Every structure is written in C-alpha cells, then in structure tokens.
C-alpha positions as CSV (number, residue, x, y, z in Angstrom):
1,M,89.8,64.2,93.5
2,N,93.1,66.0,93.7
3,L,95.7,63.8,95.2
4,H,98.8,65.4,96.8
5,S,101.5,64.3,99.3
6,A,100.2,66.0,102.4
7,A,96.5,66.3,103.5
8,G,95.4,65.1,100.0
9,V,96.5,61.5,100.7
10,G,94.0,61.2,103.6
11,N,91.3,62.9,101.6
12,G,92.2,60.6,98.7
13,L,91.8,57.5,100.7
14,G,88.3,58.6,101.8
15,A,87.4,59.3,98.2
16,L,88.7,55.9,97.1
17,S,86.7,54.2,99.8
18,T,83.5,56.1,98.9
19,A,84.0,55.3,95.2
20,F,84.5,51.6,96.0
21,R,81.4,51.5,98.2
22,D,79.2,53.4,95.7
23,H,80.6,51.6,92.6
24,S,81.3,55.1,91.2
25,P,84.0,56.1,88.7
26,L,86.8,58.2,90.2
27,V,88.9,60.8,88.5
28,I,92.2,61.5,90.2
29,T,94.5,64.5,89.4
30,A,97.9,64.1,91.0
31,G,99.8,67.2,92.0
32,Q,103.5,67.7,91.6
33,Q,105.1,65.5,94.3
34,A,108.2,66.3,96.2
35,R,111.0,64.1,94.8
36,S,112.1,63.3,98.4
37,L,108.9,61.2,98.7
38,L,110.0,58.7,96.1
39,T,112.1,56.9,98.7
40,Y,108.9,56.1,100.5
41,D,107.5,54.1,97.6
42,P,104.4,56.2,96.9
43,Y,101.3,54.1,96.3
44,L,100.3,55.5,92.9
45,G,104.0,55.3,91.8
46,T,104.1,51.5,91.9
47,D,102.3,48.6,90.4
48,R,100.2,48.3,93.5
49,A,97.9,50.9,92.0
50,L,96.8,48.3,89.5
51,N,95.8,45.9,92.2
52,L,93.1,48.4,93.5
53,V,89.6,47.1,93.2
54,V,88.5,50.6,92.3
55,V,88.4,51.7,88.6
56,M,90.2,55.0,88.5
57,T,91.2,57.6,86.0
58,I,94.4,59.6,86.7
59,V,94.7,63.0,84.9
60,V,98.1,64.4,84.4
61,L,98.6,68.1,83.6
62,N,101.8,67.6,81.6
63,N,103.7,70.8,81.0
64,R,107.0,68.9,80.6
65,S,108.4,70.5,83.7
66,Y,108.5,70.2,87.4
67,G,106.2,73.2,87.5
68,A,105.5,73.5,91.2
69,T,109.3,73.9,91.9
70,L,109.7,76.3,89.0
71,A,106.8,78.4,90.1
72,F,108.1,78.5,93.6
73,S,111.5,79.6,92.5
74,R,109.9,82.4,90.5
75,L,107.8,83.4,93.5
76,M,110.9,83.5,95.7
77,Q,112.7,85.4,93.0
78,T,115.6,83.0,92.8
79,S,117.4,81.6,89.9
80,E,115.9,78.6,88.1
81,P,116.8,75.4,89.9
82,P,118.4,72.6,87.8
83,G,116.3,69.7,86.7
84,V,112.9,71.4,86.4
85,H,112.5,70.9,82.7
86,L,111.5,67.4,81.8
87,P,111.0,67.2,78.1
88,G,111.7,63.5,77.7
89,I,109.2,62.0,80.1
90,S,106.6,59.9,78.3
91,F,103.5,59.4,80.6
92,E,102.0,57.2,77.9
93,H,104.9,54.7,78.0
94,L,105.0,54.8,81.8
95,A,101.3,54.1,82.1
96,R,101.4,51.3,79.5
97,G,104.4,49.8,81.3
98,F,102.2,49.3,84.3
99,G,99.3,48.0,82.1
100,V,97.3,51.2,82.3
101,E,95.6,52.5,79.2
102,C,96.5,56.1,78.3
103,S,94.6,58.7,76.3
104,N,96.3,62.0,75.2
105,A,94.8,65.4,74.9
106,D,96.8,68.1,73.1
107,R,94.0,70.6,72.6
108,S,91.3,71.8,75.0
109,V,88.6,70.2,72.8
110,D,90.3,66.8,73.2
111,I,90.1,66.8,77.1
112,Y,86.4,66.0,77.6
113,P,86.4,63.1,75.0
114,A,89.6,61.7,76.5
115,I,88.1,61.7,80.0
116,Q,84.9,60.2,78.7
117,R,86.8,57.4,77.0
118,A,88.8,56.8,80.2
119,L,85.7,56.7,82.4
120,A,84.1,54.1,80.1
121,E,87.0,51.7,80.8
122,D,86.6,49.0,83.5
123,R,90.2,49.4,84.7
124,P,92.7,52.1,85.7
125,T,93.3,54.7,83.0
126,L,95.4,57.8,82.6
127,V,94.6,61.0,80.7
128,N,97.7,62.9,79.6
129,I,96.8,66.5,79.0
130,R,99.8,68.0,77.2
131,I,100.2,71.7,78.0
132,D,102.5,73.9,76.0
133,P,105.3,74.8,78.4
134,K,105.5,78.3,76.9
135,S,101.9,79.0,77.8
136,G,102.8,79.7,81.4
137,D,102.3,77.5,84.4
138,P,98.9,76.1,85.4
139,Y,99.4,76.8,89.1
C-alpha cells in the first residue's frame, strides 16, 4: 500500500482494515508528506502507530532529500528551495526510538531479503532503502 496525505489515507485505512480482518501482513510505503501536515499530528508520525493491532512494514525510499519538493521545483524551473537536502536524518534511530525494528538496504540485492525479514516479524518494522542522491530522483 502506498500511503500519502490525500486520497492515500482513505485507501490506507481500507487496506489496514482488510489486513487486520484477513490476518495478512501489510507493506506500507509512505510518500513524501507536506511539512504543513506535521501540525496535525500524522498517525504514522507518532507512537500511536505502535498501538495498532496490525503487523505492518513501512518501506522508506531514502534519498536523503525532500525529493518531491526538489522534483517539483525542477519541473517548475525554479531555483532549488532551501531545506530539501536532508543528509543527517537517521530513519534507523527514529524507528528504534519508537520501538520499531529497522532493516537497511543499500544495494538492490539487499531489498528483497530486508523486506522478507521485516515481514517475518510479529510487530511493526521499517525497511530503510538508501538510494544514492546522485542517482536521480525516484519520482
């Protein structure tokens, strides 16, 4: 399931409900969220995500930047906005701070085993797929 701030939230709730009912593992990819939404206490941005009864795996495509904004600025042929490069964010530490186990994938061959390990867990997990920022943006 790809979770985003607009229609994806409604679709995401349906997927969470179905996964819970069917006792099925769920892989969540979270899109780049608008920073303005942080004031609304996003559900997956707080410790409430740990209280879900559903076992879930969150996959982060980590290009160490706020890629959606950067890509949009390029599309609009504007200068690069400030604050789009985020080299110091550690999703591993953020996840573990909330009690979520984290696997890292630095190469394409590492992705499938990392997701398999995450799906084998009986609790929320995060797979941090580190993408070289110089390889272009994944959008």
